[in-house]
N, C-alpha and C positions, 0 to 999 in steps of 0.2 A: 376693313381690309385684313386679309389673312396674313399673319406674320410668317416670314420665311423660316424654314426649318433650322438654318444655321445662322440666324440673324445675330450679328455682332457689329459693334461700332468701333472702327479702328482709326486712330489718328495717324496721319502720314505727313512726314516732312523729310527734307533732304539738306545736307551740307556736304559739298564735294569740292575738295581742293587738295592737290598734292604739292606740298611746299618744299622747294629746294632752298635750303638755308645758305647754300654756297653761291647763289646767284648774286652778282655784285650790283648790277644796274637795272634790275627788272623787278622791283618790289611789286607786290600785288595790290592794286588799288580797288576802290569800291566799284568803279566803272568797269572793271574786268569781270565782275560777276553778273551772270544772268539771273535775275530775281523773278520768281513766280510766287504769287500769294493766293490763298483761297482757291476758288474754282479754276484759276489759271493752271493749277497743277494737272487738271484733267486734259489740258492741251498736250500732255506727254503721251496720251493714248496713241498707239500705233507708231511711235518713233523709235522703237527697239531699244530703249534705254532701260536701266533697272527700274526706274519709276514706272515705265510702261508695263514692265513685267509684273510689278506689284498690282497695278490697277487692273490688269487682266485677270490676275489670280484672285483678287478681291471679288470680282464679278463672279468667277467660278465658285468661290466659297460662299457666295450670297451675303457678303459683308456690306455694311454701309460705311463708306469712306468719308472721314471728316478731314478735309485738306487743311494743312497748316501753311508752311512756307518751304520754298525750295531755292537754295542758293548754290550756284555752281560756277566754277571758273576753270580755265585751262591751267595745267601745271605752270608754275612760275615761282618767283622769289618770295622773300619774307612777307608775311601778312601782318599789318598793323593790328593790334588787339582791338582797336576801335571798330574794325570791320566785324569781328566776332561779336562784339557787344551789340552792334547794329542788327546783326542776324538775331541775336537773342531777344532784343527789344521787339522784333517782329514776331518771333516764335512764341514768346511767353504769353501775351494776352490771348492769342488764338488757342493756345493749349489750355489756359485757365478756363476760357469759355467752354471749350470742349469737355473738360473735366466736369464742369458744373452741369452740363446737359446730359452727362452719363457716357462713359467710355468703357470698352472692354480691354483694349490693348493699344500699344504704340508701335509703329513700324517706321524705321528710319533708313534712308538711302545715304550712306556715308562713303567717303573714300577711306579714311583710316590713317592718313599720313599728313594731316593738316597741322601746321604749327604757327602760332602767332607770337608777337613780341613778348607776350606775357605767359601764354600757355603753350609749352612745347608739345603737349598732348591735348590738342583742342577737342578732339572727339571724347577723350576721357573726361574732360571738364564738362562738356555738354551732357554726357550720360549721367554724370554725378548730379548736375543741377536737375535734370529730369527726374532722376531717382529720388531726390529729396522732396520733390513736389508730389510724387505719385507712386503708389505701390503696384501699379498695373504692370502686367507682362510687357517687356520691351524687347523687340527683335530688330536687328540691323543687318543689312547686307553690306559687304565690304569689298573694296578692290583687293585683288591679290597682293598688291604692293603696300598694304596697310602695315604700319608700325604698331602692332597691337600691344597694349600696355596692360599691366595688372588691373588698373582702374577700369579700363574698358571691359575686361572680363568680369569684374566685380559688379558693375552697375548695369549689366545687360543680361537678359535671359538667354539670348542666343546671338552669336556673331556668325554670319554665314558668308564665306568668301567666294569670289570667283575661283574656279579651278583651272583656268586655261590662260596662257600667255603666249600669243596675243589673246586679248580678252574677248573671245568670240562667244562666251557664255554669260555675259553680264546680265542680260535679261533673264536667262535661265536660272542664274543664281538667285535673283529676286523671287522668282516663282518658287524655287526650292525653299527659300527663307519663309515665304508665306505659308508653305505646306507645314514647315516646322511650327510656325505660330499656330496654325489650325490644330496640330496635334497637341500642343500645350493647352490650348483653350478647351479642347474636347476632354482632355484628361484632368482639367482643372489643376494643373501642376505648373510650377515655375521651373525654368531651366536651371541646371547646375553645371557650371563649367570648371574643369580643371585646366590650368594654363601653365605653359613653360616657355621660356625664352631660350633659344639654342646657344646664345653667346656667339653668334656668327652673323656677319653681314655679307650679303651677296652683291657684287657689282651687277647692275641691270642686265648686261649680256648673259649672266649666269642664271637669270630667273625665268628663262623660257621653259615651258612645261613639256616640250618634246625631247628634252635632253636632261641628263643629270646635272646637278643634284635633284632638281625639282621632280623629274619624271619618277625616279625611284621612291622619293619621299611621298609623292601622291599615291603611288601604288600601295605602299605600306599603310597609309591612312585609309585608303578605300577598302583594303582587305580587313583592317581592324573594324571599320564601321559595319561592314557586311557580317563578319563572323561574330562580333560581340554585341551587335544590335544597338550601337550608339545612335543618337539622333544625328550627330555630325562629328567628324574628326576634321578639324579645320587646320589649314596651313596658310600662313601669310609669309610671302617671300621677303617682305619688308622693302623699304625705300631707303637705300644707303646714303642718298644725298640730302637727307635731313639729319642735321646734327642735334638729335634729341636723345634723352636718356634711354628710351626703349626701342630705338631703331634696330632693325634686323629681323632675322628669320625666327618666327615663333609658331607654336603649336597649341592647340587646345582640344579638349574632348567635351562634348555636350551630351547630357543625359537628363532625365527627369528626377534623378536622385543620385547621391554620391555613390560611386562605383570604384572599388579598389583597383579594378583592371585599368582604369583610366591612367593611373600613374605609371603603370608598366608600359602602356602605349606611348606615353609622353617620353619616357626614358629611351624606348626603342627608337623613336624618331630623332631625339637629340643625339644619341650615339651614332645613328646612321648618318645624320647630317655632318657630324664631326669627321667621320670616315670619308665621306664623299667630298668634303670641302678642303681636305688637306692637299696642298699643292695647287689649288685653283689660283690662277693668275691671269692678268689681261692677255688675251691672245690676238693682239692687234699688230698689223704690219704697217710699214710706211706706204704712203700713197703711190710713190714711184714703184715699189715692189708690186703693189696690187695692179697697177696699170700694165706693168711688164708681164705679169702672170696672165692677165686677161688677153693681151696681144698674143702671147705664146700659145695660149689655148685656142685662140681664134673663135671664141664663142661669145656672142653678144645678144642682148644687152648684159653688161656687167654693172653691178651696183657697188658703190663705194659707201659702206655703212660707217657713219661717224657718231659713235656713242657719246663722245665728249660734248657734242653740241645737240644732244637729244632733246628735241622740242617736247616730246612726251614726258621728259623728266624735268621740265622747267627751264631749259636753256633758252637763250634769246633767239636761236635759229638764224643768226646772221654771221656766223663764222665764215671766213674767206679762204681758209687753207685749201680745201678741195678745189674751189673755183680757181685759185691761183695756179694750181698744178695742171688743171685741165686746159687752161689758157696757154700755159707755158709748153706743155707737152704736145698739144694740138694733134692728138692721135685719132680723132674721129669725132663725129657729131656727139655732143654731150649736153646734159641737162642738169641744172641745179635749181633749188628753191632757196631764196634768201629773204628773210623777213626784214624789210627796210621801209617803214612808212614814209620817211623823209624823201627817199628816192621816188616813191610812187607819187607823192605830191608834186615833185618837180616835173613829172611827165604828163600831168593832167591836161595841159594846154597844147600838147603835141599831137599831131595826126599820125596814124600808122604810116611807117616808112620814114618818119622824121628821125633826126639824129640828136643825141644829147650826150654830154659828158657827166657822169655820175661819180660821186664818192660813195662807193657801194659797200654796205655791210661793215663788219669789224667794229661795231660801236657798243656791243653788249658785254664784252669780256676783255679785261685788261691784258690777258695773255695772248689774245689774237694778234696776228700781224698788223691789224688795223684796217681802216677803210681802203678799198682798192679803187683807184681812180681810173676809169676806163670809159671809152666812147661806146655807145650802144645804139642800135636801131630799134625803134619801137615797133613791135608787131601787133600789140593790141592792149586795150584797157578794159576792165570789167569791175563789177561791184564785188567780186570775189566770193559770191555765194554759189554753193553747189549741193546736190543731193548725193548721198553715198551710193556708190554702185553696189556695194556689198553691205547688206543690213547687219551682217555679223562682224563688220569692221570693228577694230579696237576703238575707233572714234565713237561708235555708237554708245559705248559704255560711258563716255564723258558727256556727250551732248546730243544724243539722238542722231537722226539721219540727215538733219538739215544743218549744214556747216557754213560758217561765215568767216572768210579769211580777211574781211575788210577790203577796201579798194585795192585792186591788184593790177599789175602790169606784166606783160610778157615782152622781154627785150632779147636782142641777140648781139653777142660780141664774137666775131669770127665764127667759129664752129660751135660755140657754146650758147645754148638757149637758157635764159634765166627767167624764172617766175618770181616776181617781187610781190610780197604780201604786206599788208598793214597789221595783221594779227598773226603771231606765231601759231602755225597750224601743223600739228603732227602729220607726217607723211604716211598715214595709215590707210589710205584709200586712193585708188587710181583715178577716181573722179576729180580729185584735186587738180591733176594735170589735164585730163581729157576735157573737163569743163572749160578750160582756158585755151582749147585748141591745140594741146600738146599730146601727141601719141607716144607713150613711153617706149613702145617697141621700135620706134624709129632711131633710137640712140645707141651708140656703143657704150657710153658710160653715163650713169645717173648717180648723182650724189644724194644720199639719203641720211637725214639728220635724225637718227633713231637708234634703238638698241635691239629690241625684239618686236615691238608692236607693228612694224612695217611688214613683217613676214607674210601675214595673211594676204596682203595685197600684192606684194612684189615677187614672192617666191614662184608663183605660177607663170610669170612672164619673163623671168630673168634666167640667163644661162649660167652665170657665175656670180658669186658675191664675195666681198672681202670686207672684214672689219679693219678700219684704218685708224691710225693714231693721229690725233690732232689735239690742239689745246681746247679747253672748254670746262665749264663748271660741272659737267657730268662725267668727269674722268673715271675710267674703270680702275685706275691705280688708287684705291681707297687710302692707303697709308700716306699718300702725297697730299691729302686734303687736310685742312686745319681744324680737325675735330676738337671741341672743347667740352661739350656737355654730355656726350654719350657715356653710358655706364660702362666702366672697364672692369676686368679685362674683356676683350672681344676680338675675335678673329675677323679680318687679318691684321688689325692694328696691333694686336698682341699675339705673336705667333708661338711663344714658348709655352 
């Protein structure tokens, strides 16, 4: 058999979780993870995830892929370290066997903001262990919200982040990372990274890439990469709801050898970040103000964005504040999604049109007003599974195009339609509603438990949108959160 021109053996694995350490009642359990092993990883082909991006790029580069393990879970609360060790116990023997049979490199699909009860920098620990087992080149693709640490930069040849938020380029970033790996292999070089932390944390609403500070920072990075010829100038916006030493906005420059210009680029980025972030503060208004403004404008649908209960940031997604206001105000047909598996169970023996009284939501965060007892009419039950309408959805970066909300129910109370789910599912694709017989364009008001990731789906169909202030574990008021472990000083916790 003729050997392929670019024949290389690449070991591939993934570990993907964004850990919100401020979540009180939603620790991440083993059953929360979707686990693939060995050839099961090839099932990601065509699902538009970063793993799919790598597999397609590997075929283009004529590489042989040696599959390891892939563990991923939706953002949620603290992760017991036993889960990390369980992952490692699955990863290590497959990696050792691959090494023994001959490998050329390692590729990882990581989030970059996973924290366990023992390792606040889980990815840094993983990369350290791999680096101590093998001297092979190691490249990883990262979520834009990674909390990149010095350890991650030390033990990896190349860290390649998404560049867009909403994450419409997650698959593209993996393809780019594979291209960088191909360059390193062809040149027989190792990657060299210069790294800097900005000493700034950004609240999630400030991490959108179509507005500053991220827009200007990405323009600077892109210009430096083009003009100076670096392999990558990386920016990670960070995930502020992880109380870990290295949480926050970070930068790095990747090349095949040390380059004095890298330090100048890092200084420029840090200085510009400082300038852009002075005075940044939560720009949220009350729900009543938002409803009044929408009515005055007379433009619908209007979405009420609730960053504090951001499911994509690990919140439980069962906050009741917006629902309470919509019921009380009764200003028009409205829609909310509440994650409440207990209420879904209570509805299972009911026929459509049947009535029930539910103690709805308010169970996941102590600052919430608490469960709301209301009578509802059941409109329908489902298994909660749907396909993304938009393959570039932020959700594809987490779990591909096939989404499972768990057993779900659609109910109505007065003029408010409520989708009840059993698994907290970020509102990043309109298929979430339409698959359940709900047309978002039919409503005056839609509650959206998100910060930025919803914009790809909702901006094209909404007339107005408002960021509203509610209680929740993803509060944009970072100084109000009980940080204990983050390295100080850091803005906005230390403003002087």
